[in-house]
mmCIF file as gemmi writes it, N, C-alpha and C atoms, coordinates in Angstrom:
data_model
loop_
_atom_site.group_PDB
_atom_site.id
_atom_site.type_symbol
_atom_site.label_atom_id
_atom_site.label_alt_id
_atom_site.label_comp_id
_atom_site.label_asym_id
_atom_site.label_entity_id
_atom_site.label_seq_id
_atom_site.pdbx_PDB_ins_code
_atom_site.Cartn_x
_atom_site.Cartn_y
_atom_site.Cartn_z
_atom_site.occupancy
_atom_site.B_iso_or_equiv
_atom_site.pdbx_formal_charge
_atom_site.auth_seq_id
_atom_site.auth_asym_id
_atom_site.pdbx_PDB_model_num
ATOM 1 N N . MET Axp A 1 ? 0.835 -1.176 0 1 0 ? 1 A 1
ATOM 2 C CA . MET Axp A 1 ? 0 0 0 1 0 ? 1 A 1
ATOM 3 C C . MET Axp A 1 ? 0.882 1.242 0 1 0 ? 1 A 1
ATOM 4 N N . GLY Axp A 2 ? 0.48 2.266 -0.751 1 0 ? 2 A 1
ATOM 5 C CA . GLY Axp A 2 ? 1.22 3.514 -0.809 1 0 ? 2 A 1
ATOM 6 C C . GLY Axp A 2 ? 0.977 4.364 0.411 1 0 ? 2 A 1
ATOM 7 N N . LEU Axp A 3 ? 1.243 5.623 0.24 1 0 ? 3 A 1
ATOM 8 C CA . LEU Axp A 3 ? 1.043 6.556 1.346 1 0 ? 3 A 1
ATOM 9 C C . LEU Axp A 3 ? -0.421 6.941 1.468 1 0 ? 3 A 1
ATOM 10 N N . MET Axp A 4 ? -0.841 7.168 2.694 1 0 ? 4 A 1
ATOM 11 C CA . MET Axp A 4 ? -2.22 7.556 2.975 1 0 ? 4 A 1
ATOM 12 C C . MET Axp A 4 ? -2.304 9.072 3.092 1 0 ? 4 A 1
ATOM 13 N N . THR Axp A 5 ? -3.459 9.607 2.723 1 0 ? 5 A 1
ATOM 14 C CA . THR Axp A 5 ? -3.697 11.04 2.874 1 0 ? 5 A 1
ATOM 15 C C . THR Axp A 5 ? -4.136 11.336 4.302 1 0 ? 5 A 1
ATOM 16 N N . LEU Axp A 6 ? -4.188 12.605 4.63 1 0 ? 6 A 1
ATOM 17 C CA . LEU Axp A 6 ? -4.665 13.04 5.936 1 0 ? 6 A 1
ATOM 18 C C . LEU Axp A 6 ? -6.089 12.543 6.171 1 0 ? 6 A 1
ATOM 19 N N . GLU Axp A 7 ? -6.929 12.651 5.182 1 0 ? 7 A 1
ATOM 20 C CA . GLU Axp A 7 ? -8.316 12.207 5.293 1 0 ? 7 A 1
ATOM 21 C C . GLU Axp A 7 ? -8.397 10.697 5.519 1 0 ? 7 A 1
ATOM 22 N N . GLU Axp A 8 ? -7.56 9.938 4.827 1 0 ? 8 A 1
ATOM 23 C CA . GLU Axp A 8 ? -7.565 8.482 4.974 1 0 ? 8 A 1
ATOM 24 C C . GLU Axp A 8 ? -7.109 8.068 6.372 1 0 ? 8 A 1
ATOM 25 N N . VAL Axp A 9 ? -6.086 8.742 6.892 1 0 ? 9 A 1
ATOM 26 C CA . VAL Axp A 9 ? -5.605 8.43 8.241 1 0 ? 9 A 1
ATOM 27 C C . VAL Axp A 9 ? -6.666 8.793 9.282 1 0 ? 9 A 1
ATOM 28 N N . ALA Axp A 10 ? -7.313 9.938 9.101 1 0 ? 10 A 1
ATOM 29 C CA . ALA Axp A 10 ? -8.379 10.344 10.019 1 0 ? 10 A 1
ATOM 30 C C . ALA Axp A 10 ? -9.485 9.292 10.038 1 0 ? 10 A 1
ATOM 31 N N . SER Axp A 11 ? -9.858 8.816 8.882 1 0 ? 11 A 1
ATOM 32 C CA . SER Axp A 11 ? -10.891 7.783 8.801 1 0 ? 11 A 1
ATOM 33 C C . SER Axp A 11 ? -10.397 6.479 9.422 1 0 ? 11 A 1
ATOM 34 N N . TYR Axp A 12 ? -9.172 6.113 9.138 1 0 ? 12 A 1
ATOM 35 C CA . TYR Axp A 12 ? -8.57 4.882 9.663 1 0 ? 12 A 1
ATOM 36 C C . TYR Axp A 12 ? -8.515 4.899 11.191 1 0 ? 12 A 1
ATOM 37 N N . LEU Axp A 13 ? -8.142 6.05 11.754 1 0 ? 13 A 1
ATOM 38 C CA . LEU Axp A 13 ? -8.027 6.171 13.208 1 0 ? 13 A 1
ATOM 39 C C . LEU Axp A 13 ? -9.327 6.608 13.879 1 0 ? 13 A 1
ATOM 40 N N . ARG Axp A 14 ? -10.32 6.929 13.042 1 0 ? 14 A 1
ATOM 41 C CA . ARG Axp A 14 ? -11.63 7.368 13.53 1 0 ? 14 A 1
ATOM 42 C C . ARG Axp A 14 ? -11.534 8.617 14.398 1 0 ? 14 A 1
ATOM 43 N N . VAL Axp A 15 ? -10.792 9.594 13.885 1 0 ? 15 A 1
ATOM 44 C CA . VAL Axp A 15 ? -10.679 10.89 14.55 1 0 ? 15 A 1
ATOM 45 C C . VAL Axp A 15 ? -10.893 11.991 13.523 1 0 ? 15 A 1
ATOM 46 N N . ASN Axp A 16 ? -11.017 13.194 14.009 1 0 ? 16 A 1
ATOM 47 C CA . ASN Axp A 16 ? -11.225 14.359 13.178 1 0 ? 16 A 1
ATOM 48 C C . ASN Axp A 16 ? -9.96 14.674 12.364 1 0 ? 16 A 1
ATOM 49 N N . LYS Axp A 17 ? -10.132 15.165 11.158 1 0 ? 17 A 1
ATOM 50 C CA . LYS Axp A 17 ? -8.994 15.54 10.312 1 0 ? 17 A 1
ATOM 51 C C . LYS Axp A 17 ? -8.112 16.588 10.986 1 0 ? 17 A 1
ATOM 52 N N . LYS Axp A 18 ? -8.732 17.517 11.712 1 0 ? 18 A 1
ATOM 53 C CA . LYS Axp A 18 ? -7.958 18.56 12.391 1 0 ? 18 A 1
ATOM 54 C C . LYS Axp A 18 ? -7.023 17.953 13.438 1 0 ? 18 A 1
ATOM 55 N N . THR Axp A 19 ? -7.465 16.891 14.087 1 0 ? 19 A 1
ATOM 56 C CA . THR Axp A 19 ? -6.623 16.22 15.079 1 0 ? 19 A 1
ATOM 57 C C . THR Axp A 19 ? -5.373 15.649 14.415 1 0 ? 19 A 1
ATOM 58 N N . ILE Axp A 20 ? -5.549 14.987 13.298 1 0 ? 20 A 1
ATOM 59 C CA . ILE Axp A 20 ? -4.41 14.423 12.573 1 0 ? 20 A 1
ATOM 60 C C . ILE Axp A 20 ? -3.484 15.543 12.101 1 0 ? 20 A 1
ATOM 61 N N . TYR Axp A 21 ? -4.056 16.623 11.605 1 0 ? 21 A 1
ATOM 62 C CA . TYR Axp A 21 ? -3.244 17.749 11.148 1 0 ? 21 A 1
ATOM 63 C C . TYR Axp A 21 ? -2.4 18.31 12.295 1 0 ? 21 A 1
ATOM 64 N N . ARG Axp A 22 ? -3.029 18.504 13.45 1 0 ? 22 A 1
ATOM 65 C CA . ARG Axp A 22 ? -2.297 19.042 14.612 1 0 ? 22 A 1
ATOM 66 C C . ARG Axp A 22 ? -1.194 18.09 15.079 1 0 ? 22 A 1
ATOM 67 N N . LEU Axp A 23 ? -1.506 16.797 15.098 1 0 ? 23 A 1
ATOM 68 C CA . LEU Axp A 23 ? -0.486 15.816 15.461 1 0 ? 23 A 1
ATOM 69 C C . LEU Axp A 23 ? 0.679 15.844 14.477 1 0 ? 23 A 1
ATOM 70 N N . SER Axp A 24 ? 0.378 16.01 13.21 1 0 ? 24 A 1
ATOM 71 C CA . SER Axp A 24 ? 1.409 16.067 12.175 1 0 ? 24 A 1
ATOM 72 C C . SER Axp A 24 ? 2.273 17.31 12.336 1 0 ? 24 A 1
ATOM 73 N N . GLU Axp A 25 ? 1.629 18.444 12.508 1 0 ? 25 A 1
ATOM 74 C CA . GLU Axp A 25 ? 2.36 19.713 12.676 1 0 ? 25 A 1
ATOM 75 C C . GLU Axp A 25 ? 3.262 19.674 13.907 1 0 ? 25 A 1
ATOM 76 N N . GLY Axp A 26 ? 2.798 19.008 14.964 1 0 ? 26 A 1
ATOM 77 C CA . GLY Axp A 26 ? 3.57 18.909 16.195 1 0 ? 26 A 1
ATOM 78 C C . GLY Axp A 26 ? 4.567 17.764 16.201 1 0 ? 26 A 1
ATOM 79 N N . LYS Axp A 27 ? 4.664 17.059 15.092 1 0 ? 27 A 1
ATOM 80 C CA . LYS Axp A 27 ? 5.548 15.9 14.952 1 0 ? 27 A 1
ATOM 81 C C . LYS Axp A 27 ? 5.254 14.824 16.004 1 0 ? 27 A 1
ATOM 82 N N . ASN Axp A 28 ? 3.971 14.65 16.322 1 0 ? 28 A 1
ATOM 83 C CA . ASN Axp A 28 ? 3.55 13.657 17.299 1 0 ? 28 A 1
ATOM 84 C C . ASN Axp A 28 ? 3.002 12.391 16.668 1 0 ? 28 A 1
ATOM 85 N N . ILE Axp A 29 ? 2.988 12.344 15.35 1 0 ? 29 A 1
ATOM 86 C CA . ILE Axp A 29 ? 2.526 11.177 14.615 1 0 ? 29 A 1
ATOM 87 C C . ILE Axp A 29 ? 3.483 11.014 13.43 1 0 ? 29 A 1
ATOM 88 N N . PRO Axp A 30 ? 3.834 9.778 13.052 1 0 ? 30 A 1
ATOM 89 C CA . PRO Axp A 30 ? 4.765 9.611 11.935 1 0 ? 30 A 1
ATOM 90 C C . PRO Axp A 30 ? 4.139 10.081 10.613 1 0 ? 30 A 1
ATOM 91 N N . ALA Axp A 31 ? 4.726 11.124 10.049 1 0 ? 31 A 1
ATOM 92 C CA . ALA Axp A 31 ? 4.2 11.708 8.813 1 0 ? 31 A 1
ATOM 93 C C . ALA Axp A 31 ? 5.336 12.342 8.029 1 0 ? 31 A 1
ATOM 94 N N . ILE Axp A 32 ? 5.131 12.435 6.738 1 0 ? 32 A 1
ATOM 95 C CA . ILE Axp A 32 ? 6.07 13.165 5.888 1 0 ? 32 A 1
ATOM 96 C C . ILE Axp A 32 ? 5.276 14.183 5.089 1 0 ? 32 A 1
ATOM 97 N N . LYS Axp A 33 ? 5.943 15.252 4.754 1 0 ? 33 A 1
ATOM 98 C CA . LYS Axp A 33 ? 5.288 16.281 3.973 1 0 ? 33 A 1
ATOM 99 C C . LYS Axp A 33 ? 5.732 16.14 2.522 1 0 ? 33 A 1
ATOM 100 N N . VAL Axp A 34 ? 4.752 15.999 1.651 1 0 ? 34 A 1
ATOM 101 C CA . VAL Axp A 34 ? 4.999 15.925 0.215 1 0 ? 34 A 1
ATOM 102 C C . VAL Axp A 34 ? 4.406 17.201 -0.362 1 0 ? 34 A 1
ATOM 103 N N . GLY Axp A 35 ? 5.282 18.104 -0.764 1 0 ? 35 A 1
ATOM 104 C CA . GLY Axp A 35 ? 4.808 19.42 -1.165 1 0 ? 35 A 1
ATOM 105 C C . GLY Axp A 35 ? 4.254 20.12 0.062 1 0 ? 35 A 1
ATOM 106 N N . ARG Axp A 36 ? 2.998 20.482 -0.003 1 0 ? 36 A 1
ATOM 107 C CA . ARG Axp A 36 ? 2.348 21.131 1.153 1 0 ? 36 A 1
ATOM 108 C C . ARG Axp A 36 ? 1.39 20.205 1.882 1 0 ? 36 A 1
ATOM 109 N N . LEU Axp A 37 ? 1.384 18.924 1.495 1 0 ? 37 A 1
ATOM 110 C CA . LEU Axp A 37 ? 0.422 17.974 2.056 1 0 ? 37 A 1
ATOM 111 C C . LEU Axp A 37 ? 1.103 16.905 2.903 1 0 ? 37 A 1
ATOM 112 N N . TRP Axp A 38 ? 0.432 16.515 3.976 1 0 ? 38 A 1
ATOM 113 C CA . TRP Axp A 38 ? 0.937 15.451 4.833 1 0 ? 38 A 1
ATOM 114 C C . TRP Axp A 38 ? 0.571 14.095 4.24 1 0 ? 38 A 1
ATOM 115 N N . ARG Axp A 39 ? 1.513 13.146 4.338 1 0 ? 39 A 1
ATOM 116 C CA . ARG Axp A 39 ? 1.288 11.77 3.898 1 0 ? 39 A 1
ATOM 117 C C . ARG Axp A 39 ? 1.752 10.826 5 1 0 ? 39 A 1
ATOM 118 N N . PHE Axp A 40 ? 1.141 9.646 5.047 1 0 ? 40 A 1
ATOM 119 C CA . PHE Axp A 40 ? 1.365 8.717 6.146 1 0 ? 40 A 1
ATOM 120 C C . PHE Axp A 40 ? 1.517 7.302 5.607 1 0 ? 40 A 1
ATOM 121 N N . SER Axp A 41 ? 2.475 6.584 6.156 1 0 ? 41 A 1
ATOM 122 C CA . SER Axp A 41 ? 2.646 5.167 5.854 1 0 ? 41 A 1
ATOM 123 C C . SER Axp A 41 ? 1.787 4.371 6.83 1 0 ? 41 A 1
ATOM 124 N N . LYS Axp A 42 ? 0.963 3.46 6.315 1 0 ? 42 A 1
ATOM 125 C CA . LYS Axp A 42 ? 0.104 2.656 7.185 1 0 ? 42 A 1
ATOM 126 C C . LYS Axp A 42 ? 0.934 1.858 8.179 1 0 ? 42 A 1
ATOM 127 N N . ASN Axp A 43 ? 2.044 1.307 7.746 1 0 ? 43 A 1
ATOM 128 C CA . ASN Axp A 43 ? 2.907 0.542 8.654 1 0 ? 43 A 1
ATOM 129 C C . ASN Axp A 43 ? 3.441 1.413 9.783 1 0 ? 43 A 1
ATOM 130 N N . SER Axp A 44 ? 3.826 2.647 9.461 1 0 ? 44 A 1
ATOM 131 C CA . SER Axp A 44 ? 4.32 3.564 10.487 1 0 ? 44 A 1
ATOM 132 C C . SER Axp A 44 ? 3.215 3.938 11.463 1 0 ? 44 A 1
ATOM 133 N N . ILE Axp A 45 ? 2.016 4.154 10.948 1 0 ? 45 A 1
ATOM 134 C CA . ILE Axp A 45 ? 0.877 4.487 11.806 1 0 ? 45 A 1
ATOM 135 C C . ILE Axp A 45 ? 0.559 3.31 12.725 1 0 ? 45 A 1
ATOM 136 N N . ASP Axp A 46 ? 0.554 2.099 12.188 1 0 ? 46 A 1
ATOM 137 C CA . ASP Axp A 46 ? 0.276 0.916 13.004 1 0 ? 46 A 1
ATOM 138 C C . ASP Axp A 46 ? 1.327 0.734 14.1 1 0 ? 46 A 1
ATOM 139 N N . SER Axp A 47 ? 2.601 0.945 13.768 1 0 ? 47 A 1
ATOM 140 C CA . SER Axp A 47 ? 3.673 0.848 14.77 1 0 ? 47 A 1
ATOM 141 C C . SER Axp A 47 ? 3.518 1.916 15.834 1 0 ? 47 A 1
ATOM 142 N N . TRP Axp A 48 ? 3.198 3.137 15.4 1 0 ? 48 A 1
ATOM 143 C CA . TRP Axp A 48 ? 2.988 4.254 16.327 1 0 ? 48 A 1
ATOM 144 C C . TRP Axp A 48 ? 1.845 3.945 17.293 1 0 ? 48 A 1
ATOM 145 N N . LEU Axp A 49 ? 0.752 3.398 16.769 1 0 ? 49 A 1
ATOM 146 C CA . LEU Axp A 49 ? -0.385 3.023 17.62 1 0 ? 49 A 1
ATOM 147 C C . LEU Axp A 49 ? 0.02 1.96 18.636 1 0 ? 49 A 1
ATOM 148 N N . SER Axp A 50 ? 0.73 0.968 18.173 1 0 ? 50 A 1
ATOM 149 C CA . SER Axp A 50 ? 1.153 -0.12 19.046 1 0 ? 50 A 1
ATOM 150 C C . SER Axp A 50 ? 2.076 0.391 20.148 1 0 ? 50 A 1
ATOM 151 N N . ASP Axp A 51 ? 3.041 1.21 19.8 1 0 ? 51 A 1
ATOM 152 C CA . ASP Axp A 51 ? 3.982 1.762 20.777 1 0 ? 51 A 1
ATOM 153 C C . ASP Axp A 51 ? 3.264 2.638 21.799 1 0 ? 51 A 1
ATOM 154 N N . ASN Axp A 52 ? 2.36 3.482 21.347 1 0 ? 52 A 1
ATOM 155 C CA . ASN Axp A 52 ? 1.649 4.376 22.254 1 0 ? 52 A 1
ATOM 156 C C . ASN Axp A 52 ? 0.664 3.623 23.123 1 0 ? 52 A 1
ATOM 157 N N . HIS Axp A 53 ? 0.076 2.566 22.603 1 0 ? 53 A 1
ATOM 158 C CA . HIS Axp A 53 ? -0.87 1.769 23.382 1 0 ? 53 A 1
ATOM 159 C C . HIS Axp A 53 ? -0.159 1.09 24.55 1 0 ? 53 A 1
ATOM 160 N N . LYS Axp A 54 ? 1.052 0.615 24.302 1 0 ? 54 A 1
ATOM 161 C CA . LYS Axp A 54 ? 1.81 -0.074 25.348 1 0 ? 54 A 1
ATOM 162 C C . LYS Axp A 54 ? 2.233 0.895 26.451 1 0 ? 54 A 1
ATOM 163 N N . LYS Axp A 55 ? 2.492 2.131 26.099 1 0 ? 55 A 1
ATOM 164 C CA . LYS Axp A 55 ? 2.979 3.119 27.058 1 0 ? 55 A 1
ATOM 165 C C . LYS Axp A 55 ? 1.88 3.662 27.951 1 0 ? 55 A 1
ATOM 166 N N . ARG Axp A 56 ? 0.673 3.754 27.45 1 0 ? 56 A 1
ATOM 167 C CA . ARG Axp A 56 ? -0.397 4.427 28.171 1 0 ? 56 A 1
ATOM 168 C C . ARG Axp A 56 ? -1.315 3.443 28.864 1 0 ? 56 A 1
ATOM 169 N N . ILE Axp A 57 ? -1.531 3.725 30.126 1 0 ? 57 A 1
ATOM 170 C CA . ILE Axp A 57 ? -2.536 2.995 30.88 1 0 ? 57 A 1
ATOM 171 C C . ILE Axp A 57 ? -3.51 4.038 31.39 1 0 ? 57 A 1
ATOM 172 N N . ALA Axp A 58 ? -4.754 3.876 31.031 1 0 ? 58 A 1
ATOM 173 C CA . ALA Axp A 58 ? -5.77 4.843 31.437 1 0 ? 58 A 1
ATOM 174 C C . ALA Axp A 58 ? -6.24 4.545 32.854 1 0 ? 58 A 1
ATOM 175 N N . ASN Axp A 59 ? -6.437 5.589 33.623 1 0 ? 59 A 1
ATOM 176 C CA . ASN Axp A 59 ? -7.073 5.489 34.933 1 0 ? 59 A 1
ATOM 177 C C . ASN Axp A 59 ? -8.507 5.948 34.756 1 0 ? 59 A 1
ATOM 178 N N . ILE Axp A 60 ? -9.449 5.046 35.013 1 0 ? 60 A 1
ATOM 179 C CA . ILE Axp A 60 ? -10.848 5.335 34.746 1 0 ? 60 A 1
ATOM 180 C C . ILE Axp A 60 ? -11.66 5.208 36.029 1 0 ? 60 A 1
ATOM 181 N N . LEU Axp A 61 ? -12.503 6.182 36.258 1 0 ? 61 A 1
ATOM 182 C CA . LEU Axp A 61 ? -13.408 6.178 37.396 1 0 ? 61 A 1
ATOM 183 C C . LEU Axp A 61 ? -14.818 5.929 36.88 1 0 ? 61 A 1
ATOM 184 N N . VAL Axp A 62 ? -15.453 4.885 37.386 1 0 ? 62 A 1
ATOM 185 C CA . VAL Axp A 62 ? -16.826 4.547 37.013 1 0 ? 62 A 1
ATOM 186 C C . VAL Axp A 62 ? -17.717 4.845 38.215 1 0 ? 62 A 1
ATOM 187 N N . ILE Axp A 63 ? -18.733 5.666 37.98 1 0 ? 63 A 1
ATOM 188 C CA . ILE Axp A 63 ? -19.684 6.001 39.039 1 0 ? 63 A 1
ATOM 189 C C . ILE Axp A 63 ? -21.068 5.522 38.604 1 0 ? 63 A 1
ATOM 190 N N . ASP Axp A 64 ? -21.603 4.572 39.354 1 0 ? 64 A 1
ATOM 191 C CA . ASP Axp A 64 ? -22.954 4.074 39.069 1 0 ? 64 A 1
ATOM 192 C C . ASP Axp A 64 ? -23.502 3.435 40.334 1 0 ? 64 A 1
ATOM 193 N N . ASP Axp A 65 ? -24.783 3.616 40.573 1 0 ? 65 A 1
ATOM 194 C CA . ASP Axp A 65 ? -25.382 3.054 41.78 1 0 ? 65 A 1
ATOM 195 C C . ASP Axp A 65 ? -25.679 1.564 41.653 1 0 ? 65 A 1
ATOM 196 N N . ASP Axp A 66 ? -25.496 1.009 40.47 1 0 ? 66 A 1
ATOM 197 C CA . ASP Axp A 66 ? -25.745 -0.411 40.227 1 0 ? 66 A 1
ATOM 198 C C . ASP Axp A 66 ? -24.408 -1.166 40.246 1 0 ? 66 A 1
ATOM 199 N N . ASP Axp A 67 ? -24.225 -2.038 41.233 1 0 ? 67 A 1
ATOM 200 C CA . ASP Axp A 67 ? -22.977 -2.792 41.361 1 0 ? 67 A 1
ATOM 201 C C . ASP Axp A 67 ? -22.677 -3.646 40.133 1 0 ? 67 A 1
ATOM 202 N N . GLU Axp A 68 ? -23.714 -4.179 39.5 1 0 ? 68 A 1
ATOM 203 C CA . GLU Axp A 68 ? -23.501 -5.011 38.315 1 0 ? 68 A 1
ATOM 204 C C . GLU Axp A 68 ? -22.933 -4.192 37.155 1 0 ? 68 A 1
ATOM 205 N N . ILE Axp A 69 ? -23.428 -2.974 36.995 1 0 ? 69 A 1
ATOM 206 C CA . ILE Axp A 69 ? -22.906 -2.09 35.941 1 0 ? 69 A 1
ATOM 207 C C . ILE Axp A 69 ? -21.446 -1.752 36.226 1 0 ? 69 A 1
ATOM 208 N N . CYS Axp A 70 ? -21.15 -1.422 37.474 1 0 ? 70 A 1
ATOM 209 C CA . CYS Axp A 70 ? -19.763 -1.123 37.853 1 0 ? 70 A 1
ATOM 210 C C . CYS Axp A 70 ? -18.856 -2.312 37.551 1 0 ? 70 A 1
ATOM 211 N N . SER Axp A 71 ? -19.309 -3.484 37.906 1 0 ? 71 A 1
ATOM 212 C CA . SER Axp A 71 ? -18.529 -4.696 37.68 1 0 ? 71 A 1
ATOM 213 C C . SER Axp A 71 ? -18.319 -4.953 36.191 1 0 ? 71 A 1
ATOM 214 N N . LEU Axp A 72 ? -19.353 -4.749 35.407 1 0 ? 72 A 1
ATOM 215 C CA . LEU Axp A 72 ? -19.253 -4.932 33.958 1 0 ? 72 A 1
ATOM 216 C C . LEU Axp A 72 ? -18.208 -3.99 33.356 1 0 ? 72 A 1
ATOM 217 N N . PHE Axp A 73 ? -18.291 -2.713 33.72 1 0 ? 73 A 1
ATOM 218 C CA . PHE Axp A 73 ? -17.309 -1.746 33.22 1 0 ? 73 A 1
ATOM 219 C C . PHE Axp A 73 ? -15.903 -2.118 33.682 1 0 ? 73 A 1
ATOM 220 N N . LYS Axp A 74 ? -15.769 -2.456 34.955 1 0 ? 74 A 1
ATOM 221 C CA . LYS Axp A 74 ? -14.457 -2.777 35.509 1 0 ? 74 A 1
ATOM 222 C C . LYS Axp A 74 ? -13.833 -3.968 34.776 1 0 ? 74 A 1
ATOM 223 N N . ASP Axp A 75 ? -14.596 -5.053 34.629 1 0 ? 75 A 1
ATOM 224 C CA . ASP Axp A 75 ? -14.071 -6.243 33.952 1 0 ? 75 A 1
ATOM 225 C C . ASP Axp A 75 ? -13.686 -5.947 32.507 1 0 ? 75 A 1
ATOM 226 N N . THR Axp A 76 ? -14.526 -5.228 31.808 1 0 ? 76 A 1
ATOM 227 C CA . THR Axp A 76 ? -14.27 -4.93 30.399 1 0 ? 76 A 1
ATOM 228 C C . THR Axp A 76 ? -13.054 -4.027 30.231 1 0 ? 76 A 1
ATOM 229 N N . LEU Axp A 77 ? -12.975 -2.986 31.02 1 0 ? 77 A 1
ATOM 230 C CA . LEU Axp A 77 ? -11.878 -2.02 30.876 1 0 ? 77 A 1
ATOM 231 C C . LEU Axp A 77 ? -10.556 -2.583 31.371 1 0 ? 77 A 1
ATOM 232 N N . GLU Axp A 78 ? -10.584 -3.395 32.413 1 0 ? 78 A 1
ATOM 233 C CA . GLU Axp A 78 ? -9.338 -3.991 32.889 1 0 ? 78 A 1
ATOM 234 C C . GLU Axp A 78 ? -8.765 -4.974 31.878 1 0 ? 78 A 1
ATOM 235 N N . ASP Axp A 79 ? -9.615 -5.571 31.06 1 0 ? 79 A 1
ATOM 236 C CA . ASP Axp A 79 ? -9.131 -6.433 29.983 1 0 ? 79 A 1
ATOM 237 C C . ASP Axp A 79 ? -8.322 -5.641 28.96 1 0 ? 79 A 1
ATOM 238 N N . SER Axp A 80 ? -8.528 -4.33 28.926 1 0 ? 80 A 1
ATOM 239 C CA . SER Axp A 80 ? -7.782 -3.452 28.015 1 0 ? 80 A 1
ATOM 240 C C . SER Axp A 80 ? -6.632 -2.759 28.731 1 0 ? 80 A 1
ATOM 241 N N . ASN Axp A 81 ? -6.198 -3.308 29.853 1 0 ? 81 A 1
ATOM 242 C CA . ASN Axp A 81 ? -5.076 -2.785 30.636 1 0 ? 81 A 1
ATOM 243 C C . ASN Axp A 81 ? -5.331 -1.41 31.236 1 0 ? 81 A 1
ATOM 244 N N . CYS Axp A 82 ? -6.561 -1.112 31.556 1 0 ? 82 A 1
ATOM 245 C CA . CYS Axp A 82 ? -6.894 0.14 32.232 1 0 ? 82 A 1
ATOM 246 C C . CYS Axp A 82 ? -6.95 -0.111 33.737 1 0 ? 82 A 1
ATOM 247 N N . VAL Axp A 83 ? -6.64 0.927 34.495 1 0 ? 83 A 1
ATOM 248 C CA . VAL Axp A 83 ? -6.809 0.873 35.941 1 0 ? 83 A 1
ATOM 249 C C . VAL Axp A 83 ? -8.192 1.449 36.224 1 0 ? 83 A 1
ATOM 250 N N . VAL Axp A 84 ? -9.064 0.652 36.837 1 0 ? 84 A 1
ATOM 251 C CA . VAL Axp A 84 ? -10.461 1.051 37.013 1 0 ? 84 A 1
ATOM 252 C C . VAL Axp A 84 ? -10.809 1.121 38.494 1 0 ? 84 A 1
ATOM 253 N N . THR Axp A 85 ? -11.399 2.237 38.879 1 0 ? 85 A 1
ATOM 254 C CA . THR Axp A 85 ? -11.944 2.407 40.224 1 0 ? 85 A 1
ATOM 255 C C . THR Axp A 85 ? -13.442 2.582 40.069 1 0 ? 85 A 1
ATOM 256 N N . THR Axp A 86 ? -14.205 1.877 40.902 1 0 ? 86 A 1
ATOM 257 C CA . THR Axp A 86 ? -15.662 2.006 40.837 1 0 ? 86 A 1
ATOM 258 C C . THR Axp A 86 ? -16.179 2.51 42.178 1 0 ? 86 A 1
ATOM 259 N N . VAL Axp A 87 ? -17.18 3.375 42.097 1 0 ? 87 A 1
ATOM 260 C CA . VAL Axp A 87 ? -17.878 3.865 43.287 1 0 ? 87 A 1
ATOM 261 C C . VAL Axp A 87 ? -19.364 3.919 42.968 1 0 ? 87 A 1
ATOM 262 N N . ASN Axp A 88 ? -20.178 3.94 44.037 1 0 ? 88 A 1
ATOM 263 C CA . ASN Axp A 88 ? -21.622 3.901 43.843 1 0 ? 88 A 1
ATOM 264 C C . ASN Axp A 88 ? -22.31 5.25 43.981 1 0 ? 88 A 1
ATOM 265 N N . GLU Axp A 89 ? -21.591 6.258 44.452 1 0 ? 89 A 1
ATOM 266 C CA . GLU Axp A 89 ? -22.21 7.567 44.646 1 0 ? 89 A 1
ATOM 267 C C . GLU Axp A 89 ? -21.314 8.66 44.086 1 0 ? 89 A 1
ATOM 268 N N . SER Axp A 90 ? -21.948 9.715 43.597 1 0 ? 90 A 1
ATOM 269 C CA . SER Axp A 90 ? -21.188 10.823 43.019 1 0 ? 90 A 1
ATOM 270 C C . SER Axp A 90 ? -20.275 11.477 44.051 1 0 ? 90 A 1
ATOM 271 N N . SER Axp A 91 ? -20.701 11.525 45.297 1 0 ? 91 A 1
ATOM 272 C CA . SER Axp A 91 ? -19.852 12.129 46.339 1 0 ? 91 A 1
ATOM 273 C C . SER Axp A 91 ? -18.568 11.319 46.513 1 0 ? 91 A 1
ATOM 274 N N . GLN Axp A 92 ? -18.668 9.99 46.388 1 0 ? 92 A 1
ATOM 275 C CA . GLN Axp A 92 ? -17.473 9.148 46.46 1 0 ? 92 A 1
ATOM 276 C C . GLN Axp A 92 ? -16.566 9.407 45.254 1 0 ? 92 A 1
ATOM 277 N N . GLY Axp A 93 ? -17.185 9.627 44.098 1 0 ? 93 A 1
ATOM 278 C CA . GLY Axp A 93 ? -16.42 9.936 42.895 1 0 ? 93 A 1
ATOM 279 C C . GLY Axp A 93 ? -15.659 11.242 43.048 1 0 ? 93 A 1
ATOM 280 N N . LEU Axp A 94 ? -16.304 12.246 43.607 1 0 ? 94 A 1
ATOM 281 C CA . LEU Axp A 94 ? -15.646 13.529 43.842 1 0 ? 94 A 1
ATOM 282 C C . LEU Axp A 94 ? -14.477 13.373 44.82 1 0 ? 94 A 1
ATOM 283 N N . GLU Axp A 95 ? -14.65 12.535 45.825 1 0 ? 95 A 1
ATOM 284 C CA . GLU Axp A 95 ? -13.554 12.281 46.755 1 0 ? 95 A 1
ATOM 285 C C . GLU Axp A 95 ? -12.374 11.637 46.029 1 0 ? 95 A 1
ATOM 286 N N . GLN Axp A 96 ? -12.667 10.706 45.151 1 0 ? 96 A 1
ATOM 287 C CA . GLN Axp A 96 ? -11.598 10.041 44.388 1 0 ? 96 A 1
ATOM 288 C C . GLN Axp A 96 ? -10.82 11.046 43.545 1 0 ? 96 A 1
ATOM 289 N N . ILE Axp A 97 ? -11.543 11.953 42.927 1 0 ? 97 A 1
ATOM 290 C CA . ILE Axp A 97 ? -10.911 12.934 42.047 1 0 ? 97 A 1
ATOM 291 C C . ILE Axp A 97 ? -10.075 13.928 42.855 1 0 ? 97 A 1
ATOM 292 N N . THR Axp A 98 ? -10.586 14.379 43.968 1 0 ? 98 A 1
ATOM 293 C CA . THR Axp A 98 ? -9.865 15.387 44.757 1 0 ? 98 A 1
ATOM 294 C C . THR Axp A 98 ? -8.71 14.779 45.537 1 0 ? 98 A 1
ATOM 295 N N . ASP Axp A 99 ? -8.726 13.476 45.766 1 0 ? 99 A 1
ATOM 296 C CA . ASP Axp A 99 ? -7.624 12.811 46.472 1 0 ? 99 A 1
ATOM 297 C C . ASP Axp A 99 ? -6.41 12.575 45.585 1 0 ? 99 A 1
ATOM 298 N N . THR Axp A 100 ? -6.585 12.674 44.276 1 0 ? 100 A 1
ATOM 299 C CA . THR Axp A 100 ? -5.462 12.394 43.378 1 0 ? 100 A 1
ATOM 300 C C . THR Axp A 100 ? -4.804 13.647 42.906 1 0 ? 100 A 1
């Protein structure tokens, strides 16, 4: 496969074109400039995604009064290597946020 356009990468990553443009301008995504246009190698984008996924672990707070819903979110998100905290009341959620 050849080089992808900004629009193709945005569609591939399911983000806004402006986001890809900003990442490109900031040299935060593997891209080359051909003339005045950004171009992307799919292999480079896939490697970049893989490298960034391994580095980032999301901390997620789930607030719901239903224990089963909390458990469902926790199990699902932890399978994606996220750190999940669950609470049953919004006041507990606010305490979690202000304690960090």
